[in-house]
C-alpha positions in Angstrom: -90.7 -85.5 88.1 -90.7 -86.6 84.5 -94.2 -85.9 83.7 -97.2 -85.0 85.9 -97.2 -87.9 89.2 -101.5 -87.6 88.8 -102.7 -88.7 85.5 -106.6 -88.0 85.1 -107.3 -91.6 84.5 -106.5 -95.3 84.1 -105.8 -94.9 80.9 -103.1 -92.2 80.9 -101.9 -93.6 83.7 -100.9 -96.9 81.6 -99.7 -95.1 78.8 -97.2 -92.6 80.8 -96.0 -96.0 82.4 -95.5 -98.0 79.0 -93.8 -94.7 77.7 -91.3 -94.5 80.4 -90.1 -97.8 80.2 -89.7 -97.7 76.8 -87.6 -94.2 76.7 -85.5 -96.6 79.2 -85.1 -98.8 77.3 -87.2 -101.2 78.2 -89.6 -102.6 75.3 -93.0 -102.3 76.7 -96.5 -102.2 75.5 -99.8 -102.1 77.2 -102.7 -104.3 77.5 -100.8 -107.2 76.4 -102.8 -110.7 76.0 -100.8 -113.9 77.4 -101.6 -117.1 77.8 -101.2 -118.9 80.9 -102.4 -122.3 82.4 -106.0 -120.8 82.9 -106.2 -119.0 79.8 -105.5 -115.7 78.4 -104.8 -112.6 80.5 -104.4 -109.1 79.4 -101.9 -107.2 81.8 -101.7 -103.5 81.6 -98.2 -103.2 80.6 -95.8 -105.7 79.6 -92.0 -105.2 79.0 -88.9 -107.3 78.2 -85.5 -105.7 78.7 -83.7 -107.1 75.7 -80.0 -105.6 76.6 -80.3 -108.3 79.8 -79.0 -111.7 79.7 -82.5 -113.7 80.8 -84.5 -111.1 78.8 -86.0 -109.8 81.8 -90.0 -109.7 82.0 -92.0 -107.2 83.2 -95.8 -107.7 84.3 -97.4 -104.1 85.6 -101.0 -103.5 86.6 -101.7 -99.8 87.4 -104.3 -99.0 89.8 -106.1 -95.3 89.1 -108.3 -95.9 92.1 -109.3 -93.1 94.5 -108.3 -95.2 97.7 -105.6 -97.2 98.6 -104.9 -100.6 97.2 -106.2 -104.0 99.6 -103.7 -106.7 100.0 -106.6 -108.9 98.0 -105.3 -107.4 94.8 -101.8 -107.8 95.6 -102.6 -111.5 96.3 -104.4 -111.9 92.9 -101.4 -110.0 90.8 -99.0 -112.6 92.7 -100.8 -115.3 90.8 -101.1 -113.6 87.7 -97.6 -112.7 87.7 -96.3 -116.4 88.4 -98.6 -117.6 85.6 -97.5 -115.3 83.0 -93.8 -116.1 83.7 -93.0 -112.2 84.8 -89.6 -112.0 86.8 -90.4 -108.1 88.4 -94.0 -107.5 89.0 -95.1 -103.8 89.3 -98.1 -102.5 91.1 -98.9 -98.6 90.5 -101.3 -97.0 92.5 -103.0 -93.4 92.7 -103.4 -93.4 96.2 -100.8 -95.5 97.4 -101.5 -99.3 99.3 -102.7 -100.3 102.4 -100.3 -101.3 105.0 -101.2 -105.1 104.6 -100.1 -104.8 100.8 -97.0 -102.7 101.4 -96.3 -105.8 104.1 -97.0 -108.5 102.0 -94.8 -107.4 98.8 -92.0 -106.9 101.1 -91.5 -110.8 101.2 -91.9 -111.3 97.0 -90.6 -110.0 93.9 -93.1 -107.3 93.6 -92.7 -103.6 93.8 -95.6 -101.5 95.0 -95.5 -97.8 93.9 -97.5 -94.5 93.2 -96.9 -93.1 89.9 -93.9 -90.4 91.3 -92.5 -93.2 92.9 -92.0 -95.2 89.7 -91.0 -91.8 88.0 -87.9 -91.4 90.9 -87.2 -94.7 90.0 -86.5 -94.6 86.5 -85.7 -90.9 86.4 -81.8 -91.2 86.1 -81.7 -93.5 83.3 -85.0 -91.5 81.5 -82.6 -88.4 82.4 -79.6 -89.5 80.3 -81.1 -91.5 77.7 -83.7 -88.7 76.8 -83.4 -85.2 78.1 -79.7 -85.2 77.5 -79.7 -86.9 73.9 -82.6 -84.4 73.2 -80.5 -81.2 74.6 -77.6 -82.4 73.0 -79.3 -82.9 69.7 -81.1 -79.2 69.9 -77.8 -77.7 70.9 -75.4 -79.3 68.3 -75.3 -76.5 65.9 -75.5 -73.5 68.2 -72.2 -75.1 69.9 -70.7 -74.7 66.7 -71.5 -71.1 66.7 -70.1 -70.2 70.0 -67.3 -72.9 71.0 -63.6 -71.4 71.2 -62.3 -72.3 67.7 -64.5 -73.5 65.1 -62.8 -73.1 61.2 -66.1 -73.3 59.5 -67.5 -70.4 61.4 -64.2 -68.5 61.1 -64.2 -68.8 57.0 -67.6 -67.3 56.9 -67.3 -64.7 59.2 -64.7 -62.7 57.5 -67.5 -62.4 54.8 -69.7 -60.3 57.1 -69.5 -56.5 57.2 -68.9 -54.7 60.4 -72.3 -54.5 61.6 -72.8 -58.3 61.4 -69.9 -58.7 62.8 -70.5 -56.6 66.1 -74.3 -59.1 65.7 -72.2 -61.9 66.1 -70.2 -61.1 68.6 -73.0 -59.8 71.0 -74.7 -63.1 70.4 -71.5 -64.7 70.9 -70.4 -63.3 74.0 -74.3 -64.0 75.3 -74.6 -67.5 74.7 -71.4 -69.3 75.0 -71.2 -70.3 78.4 -74.8 -71.4 78.2 -74.3 -73.8 75.5 -70.9 -75.1 76.8 -72.4 -75.8 79.8 -75.7 -77.7 78.6 -73.5 -79.4 76.4 -71.1 -80.3 79.3 -73.9 -81.0 81.7 -75.5 -83.9 79.2 -71.9 -85.4 77.8 -70.6 -85.8 81.5 -73.8 -87.2 83.0 -75.2 -85.3 86.2 -72.2 -83.3 87.2 -72.8 -82.8 91.2 -73.1 -79.1 90.5 -75.9 -79.9 88.3 -77.7 -83.2 89.8 -81.4 -82.8 90.8 -81.6 -83.3 94.4 -82.6 -87.0 95.8 -86.5 -85.9 95.0 -85.5 -84.4 91.3 -86.7 -80.9 92.6 -86.8 -79.6 89.0 -87.4 -76.4 90.7 -83.5 -76.4 92.0 -82.5 -77.2 88.4 -84.4 -74.5 87.2 -83.0 -71.9 89.7 -79.3 -72.7 88.9 -80.1 -71.9 85.5 -81.3 -68.6 86.0 -78.5 -67.9 88.7 -76.1 -69.1 86.2 -77.5 -67.5 83.1 -79.9 -65.0 84.0 -83.9 -64.0 83.4 -83.5 -65.1 79.8 -83.5 -68.7 81.4 -86.4 -69.2 83.6 -88.4 -71.4 82.2 -92.0 -72.0 83.3 -92.3 -76.5 82.8 -93.2 -78.0 85.9 -92.0 -81.6 84.7 -88.7 -82.3 83.1 -90.3 -83.6 80.2 -91.8 -80.2 79.4 -88.4 -78.5 80.6 -87.0 -80.5 77.9 -89.1 -79.1 74.8 -88.6 -75.7 76.3 -85.2 -75.9 76.7 -85.1 -77.1 73.0 -87.2 -74.9 71.6 -85.2 -71.8 73.1 -82.0 -73.3 71.7 -83.4 -73.7 68.4 -85.0 -69.5 68.6 -81.2 -68.6 69.8 -79.6 -70.7 66.8 -81.8 -68.8 64.6 -80.8 -65.7 65.3 -77.2 -67.2 64.2 -78.7 -68.3 60.9 -79.9 -64.9 60.4 -76.5 -63.0 61.0 -74.8 -65.3 58.3 -78.1 -65.5 55.9 -78.4 -69.3 56.7 -77.2 -72.6 58.7 -73.2 -72.5 57.5 -73.3 -75.7 59.1 -76.0 -77.7 56.9 -74.3 -80.1 54.9 -74.9 -78.9 51.1 -74.8 -81.2 47.7 -72.9 -79.7 44.9 
């Protein structure tokens, strides 16, 4: 899961759906007022895929109800979708849908999803456009410290005394494979050895990190958004250890 699939209220559900759509490249906003033949209606989440030729429009209704959604709600949403000119309609429910609702949407351009199913649908583009981008940003400097050849690093290494050189070599050996692996993981977009399972089992993903790199890399996050932040913070702390050895960030751009 990208984040907690059980939001506390409809507002949190609505905001989460909107946030994920924006993060995968669909321009989305909440509580959008749209003019229709029968007057103005407000939709929970409205999205436009600006990259598509037809500027595909998404109309989304979020129901954080304690019971499955009945067919009458789907009928009403069908009218809203048609009158607002939406191309794709998505009904998102906390407790799922009654069987009649699911049978009805089979013959429409409406998808009936729980919030967990919604996250599964958009997980891969979210992973590529957010998780990978953030990890690559976080690891850039560390990668320069530990990559096999780096002329800038070598220049500053020559200025270190023996004690600092030994400290560097320890960190270099400790974190090189981790940094290169994480960068490769993100550059090459979900290599099969690390690709999450069909249900995006974060525990499987985390266990591979521990298996390959040790207990220091046992992360606690339950969801990928939190894991992204946790790994980034860890990388930042490790990178700071290298900065301390050299007395500063040797890769920072400075002006004369």
